[in-house]
C-alpha positions in Angstrom: -6.1 -15.4 -3.9 -9.5 -16.8 -3.5 -9.4 -18.1 -7.4 -11.7 -21.2 -6.1 -15.4 -20.3 -7.9 -16.9 -22.4 -4.4 -14.9 -19.9 -1.6 -15.8 -16.8 -4.1 -19.4 -17.3 -4.2 -19.6 -18.0 -0.6 -17.8 -15.3 0.1 -19.8 -12.5 -2.2 -22.6 -12.5 0.1 -21.2 -12.4 3.5 -21.4 -9.6 5.7 -17.9 -10.6 7.6 -16.0 -9.2 4.5 -17.5 -5.9 4.4 -15.1 -4.9 8.1 -12.6 -3.1 6.5 -14.2 0.0 5.1 -11.2 2.5 6.2 -10.6 5.1 2.9 -7.3 6.0 2.2 -5.2 8.5 -0.6 -1.8 7.3 -1.1 0.8 9.7 0.2 3.1 8.7 -2.2 3.5 6.5 -5.4 3.6 2.8 -4.4 4.6 -0.1 -5.9 2.0 -3.0 -5.4 0.9 -6.5 -6.6 -2.0 -6.5 -8.6 -4.6 -9.8 -7.4 -4.6 -12.3 -8.2 -2.5 -12.3 -11.6 0.8 -11.4 -9.8 1.6 -8.3 -11.9 3.7 -5.4 -10.4 2.3 -2.1 -10.6 2.8 1.4 -9.2 -0.2 3.2 -7.5 -0.5 6.6 -8.3 0.0 9.5 -5.3 -3.2 11.0 -4.8 -5.2 8.4 -5.8 -8.4 6.8 -3.3 -8.8 3.3 -2.4 -10.2 1.2 0.1 -8.5 -0.9 2.7 -9.7 -4.2 2.0 -7.4 -6.1 4.6 -4.5 -5.4 6.4 -3.3 -9.2 8.2 0.2 -10.5 8.1 2.1 -7.4 7.4 0.9 -7.0 4.7 -2.1 -4.5 2.6 -4.9 -5.5 0.4 -6.4 -2.1 -1.3 -9.3 -1.9 -3.5 -10.9 0.2 -6.2 -13.2 0.0 -8.9 -10.5 -1.8 -11.3 -9.1 -4.5 -8.5 -7.2 -5.4 -5.6 -3.8 -4.5 -5.0 -1.1 -6.0 -2.0 0.8 -3.2 -0.7 4.5 -4.7 0.9 5.0 -3.8 4.4 8.1 -1.9 3.2 5.9 0.7 1.1 2.8 1.0 4.3 3.8 4.3 4.6 2.6 5.4 1.3 -0.5 4.7 3.1 0.1 7.9 5.5 0.6 7.9 8.8 -3.0 8.1 9.8 -3.6 4.2 8.9 -3.6 1.8 11.2 -3.4 -2.0 9.8 -5.3 -4.7 11.6 -3.4 -7.4 14.1 -4.4 -10.8 14.0 -3.7 -13.8 16.7 -0.7 -14.6 14.6 1.4 -11.5 15.3 0.5 -11.1 18.8 2.7 -14.2 19.2 6.5 -12.6 19.2 8.0 -15.0 21.7 11.3 -16.7 19.4 12.9 -18.7 22.8 14.2 -22.0 23.0 14.9 -24.6 20.1 13.1 -24.9 16.9 10.5 -27.1 17.3 7.4 -27.8 14.6 4.6 -25.4 16.7 7.1 -22.7 15.6 6.9 -23.0 12.5 3.6 -23.7 12.2 2.7 -20.7 14.2 5.0 -18.6 11.9 3.2 -19.7 8.8 -0.2 -18.7 10.8 1.5 -14.9 10.4 1.1 -15.5 6.2 -2.5 -14.4 5.2 -4.4 -15.1 1.9 -4.3 -11.1 0.9 -8.3 -11.0 0.0 -9.6 -12.6 2.8 -9.2 -12.3 6.6 -8.0 -16.1 7.0 -3.7 -17.3 7.1 -2.4 -19.9 4.7 -2.3 -22.6 7.5 -6.1 -22.3 8.5 -7.3 -22.1 5.0 -5.4 -25.4 4.4 -3.0 -24.9 2.2 0.0 -26.3 3.7 0.7 -29.8 2.6 4.0 -30.9 4.8 6.8 -29.3 6.6 9.5 -31.3 7.7 12.6 -30.2 9.7 15.7 -31.7 9.2 19.7 -30.9 10.4 21.4 -29.9 13.1 20.3 -28.1 16.1 20.9 -24.5 14.9 22.0 -24.8 11.2 18.0 -26.7 10.4 16.5 -26.8 6.9 12.7 -26.3 7.0 11.0 -27.3 3.6 7.2 -27.1 3.3 4.6 -27.9 0.7 1.6 -25.8 -0.1 -0.7 -25.1 -2.4 -3.5 -22.5 -3.6 -6.7 -22.4 -4.2 -6.4 -22.7 -8.0 -4.0 -23.6 -10.1 -3.0 -20.2 -12.6 -3.4 -17.8 -9.4 -0.1 -15.1 -9.7 0.1 -14.9 -6.5 1.4 -17.8 -5.1 5.2 -17.2 -5.3 4.1 -14.0 -3.3 2.6 -16.0 -1.0 5.6 -18.7 -1.0 8.0 -16.2 -0.2 6.5 -14.5 2.4 6.0 -17.8 4.2 9.7 -18.6 3.7 10.8 -15.2 4.9 8.5 -15.9 8.2 10.2 -19.3 8.9 13.8 -17.8 7.6 13.6 -15.0 11.0 13.5 -18.0 13.3 16.2 -18.8 15.5 17.9 -21.7 14.8 16.6 -21.8 10.8 19.2 -21.5 7.8 17.1 -22.2 5.2 13.8 -22.3 4.4 12.3 -23.9 1.0 8.4 -23.8 0.2 6.9 -25.5 -2.8 4.1 -25.2 -4.5 2.1 -28.5 -5.2 -0.7 -29.3 -6.6 -1.7 -33.0 -5.8 -4.0 -33.7 -4.3 -5.9 -30.3 -5.8 -7.0 -27.8 -2.8 -11.0 -27.7 -1.5 -13.5 -26.2 0.9 -13.5 -29.2 2.8 -9.6 -28.4 3.9 -10.3 -25.6 5.8 -9.7 -25.5 9.4 -12.7 -25.1 12.3 -11.0 -21.9 12.4 -10.9 -20.6 8.9 -14.2 -21.2 8.9 -15.3 -19.6 11.6 -13.5 -16.7 10.6 -15.3 -17.1 7.0 -18.7 -17.4 8.3 -19.0 -21.0 6.8 -20.3 -23.0 10.1 
C-alpha cells in the first residue's frame, strides 16, 4: 500500500527491502488481493512467486506482474515448507485483565502494510481511537487513513484492524473508518517505523 511517491522512491533503493528472498510454488489455486488496486484474483497452482513479506498473518507474494496479498486462511497453498515471519506484535498474545487503550493499540500493531514491514500504527495511519460503553460490551472506534487516496487496499487493511480489535476480551464491536483529513505524509511515521525503513 505504499502509494505515496516519496515513500516508494525512498524504499526503491533501500536494501532492507531485499530481505525476503524465499521462493515458493503454489500447491493449489488460491484467492489473493491484487496490490494496490484491492481487486480479488486467483493465483494458479504450480505458479512460482517470491515472498515479499509475511508479517501480520498474511503473505505478500511477488512476480513479474505485480504484488498479491494472501490471507491467513489460504496460507496452506504456499506449502508446508513456508514459515512466516514473526513481528513484535505477533509475539504479544496476553489478553488478560480489563480492556484498555494499550491493548487496542497493540492489536492494531499486528496489522501490517502489505508491501513493507511496518505496522499501521508505526506507519502513522491511525489518527484516533476511542473506547466507549460498559465493561464487557465496549465499542472501539478508530479513524485511520492511507498513504494516498485511491489505494484499493484501504478496506482490506481496515477490516484486518477491525477483526484484530474485536478479538480482544470485552470488545463487543469495532468500527474502523477511513478518513483523509489531515492528509498523510512521511513525517507521521514513528521513530520505530523509520528505523525499520532505514529512514533515520
